[in-house]
N, C-alpha and C positions, 0 to 999 in steps of 0.2 A: 711467312704466313703458313699456318698449318693446312695440310691437304686432307682430303677425305679419301680414305683407302677403301675402295670397293671390294677388294679381295678379302680384307680383314672383316668387313661387314658381312660378306657372303659366308665366311667361315663361322662367324658368330650365329648367323641365321641357321646354318646347317647344324651346328652344335646344339642350338636351342631346340630345333625340330627333333633331333635324336633324343634329347633329354625329355621332351614332352611324351614322345611315343614310348620310350622305355620306362618312364616314371609310371605311366598308366598301367603298363603290363606288370611291372614289378610290384606295385602297390596291390594290384589284383591278386597276384600270386601270394604275396604276403598275407593278404586277407584270408585267402583260402587255406593257407597253411596254419595260420593262427586259429582260425575258426575250427579247423579239423582237430587241432590239439586241444583247444578249450572245450569244445562241445562233444568230443569223442565221436566225431562224424555224425552228430545229430543235425537236424535241419536248422542251421543257423539263420537262414533266410526266413523261415517260418517264425522263429523266436523273435527276430528283429521286427518283422511285420506285426507281430502280436504286441509290440511295445516293450520288449524285454530290455529295460534300461541298463541293467548290470552288464549284459553281454555287449550292448552298444558302447558303454564306457570302456570296457576292457579291450574290445576290438579297436575302438578309436584310438586308445593310447598306444596299442601295438602299431597301428598304421602310422601314427605321428612319429613314434620312435624310429620306425623303419625309414620313413621319409627323411628324417633328420640325418640318418646315417647314409642312406642311399644317395643323397645329394652329393656326396664326395666322389662319386663316379663321374660327375659332370666336368670337373676341372681337368682331369687327365684327358678326357675325351676332347675338350676344347683345345688343349695344348697340342695334341697331335693333329687334329683337324686343321687348326690354324696354320701349322707348319706346312701342311699339304697345299694350302692355298698360296704359299709364298713363291712357289715355282710352278713349273709345268710338269705335274707328276705323270708317271707312266701308269699303265693299268696294274702292273705288279706293285708299284708303290701304293696305289689306291687300295688294292687288296690287302696289303700289309697293314695299312692304317685301319681299315675296317676290322681286320682281325685283332689288332691291338685294342680298339675301342670295345669290341665284344669281350675281350679278356678283362678289360677294366670293369665292365658292368658285371660280368659273372663273378669275378673275385670279390668285388665290393658287395654285391648282392648276397652271395653265399656267406661271407664274413658277417655282414650286418644281420641277416635273418638268423643265422645259426647262433650268433653271439647273444642276441636278445632272447631267443627261445631257450637257449641253454641257461642264461642267467636267470630268467624267470622260473625255469624248472628248478634250478638249484635253490632259488629263494623260497619257493613253495616247499621244498624239502626241509629247509632250515627252520621254517616257522612251525613245522610239525603239527601243533595243536590247532592251527588255523587253516582249515581246508578251503583255500581260496577258490579253487575251481568249482567245488560243490556249492559253495555259497553264492558264487556268481551265477551258477545255473538256477539257484533258488531265487534269483533277482534281489540279492542282498546288496543294495546300493552302497552302503558304507564299505563293505569289503571290496566292491568293484572300484570305488574311488581310491582306496588304499592301494590296491593292486595296480591301478593305472599310474599312480604316483611312483610306485616302485619301478615300473617299466620305464617311466620317463627319467627317473634318477639313474637307472642303469644306462640308459641312452646317453645322458649327459656325461657320464664317466667314459663310456665307449667312444664318444664322438672324436676325441683327440687321436685315439689309436687308429680309428678307421680313416681319419683324414691323413695321418702320416702314412698309413699303408697305401692309400690311393695315390698320394704324391710320389711315393717310392716306385710306383709302377711306370711313371713317365720315363721313356727312354732318352735320357740326356746323353749328349756326346761324352767322350772321354774327358775326365777332369784330372787335374794334377795340382801341383804347387809351384809357385814361382819363387825362387830364392833371390832375394835382393842382396847386393854386397853391403 
């Protein structure tokens, strides 16, 4: 008969709580970064409150893209936190795990945010005759929708790379090969 593992459940709850807290912080930071890049430090909140649809579409697409990529920091966090709950960790072990989790979130956040911003910047340079940023600020909804889909397409391609990067950060024990006769 299967048993209910309270330590595993506690590890899951802790990992969930960390994900919720960091997701809110990272999405807010992403919003501020993208808004600053898109609006050249203009008052994006004023534009949003005025009903600027194009800015809302482009910022929303950026946030969705970042959320899709940032979610990959959750799995390595859960993996090391779950291992912590399997034994009786020392304070040093707890500090090491907290440091590892912070490293996961920083690496994935920087890679995600930088990748999407860089790809969007490169895309706008490649389209030359279509000034996406200026048209978005003019509330050109068609350009904003196009730009949003470009960001989401870039995110879809980046997704596998960010996932692989995040899983490679998990500190597994030594591995090797077993040779059979």
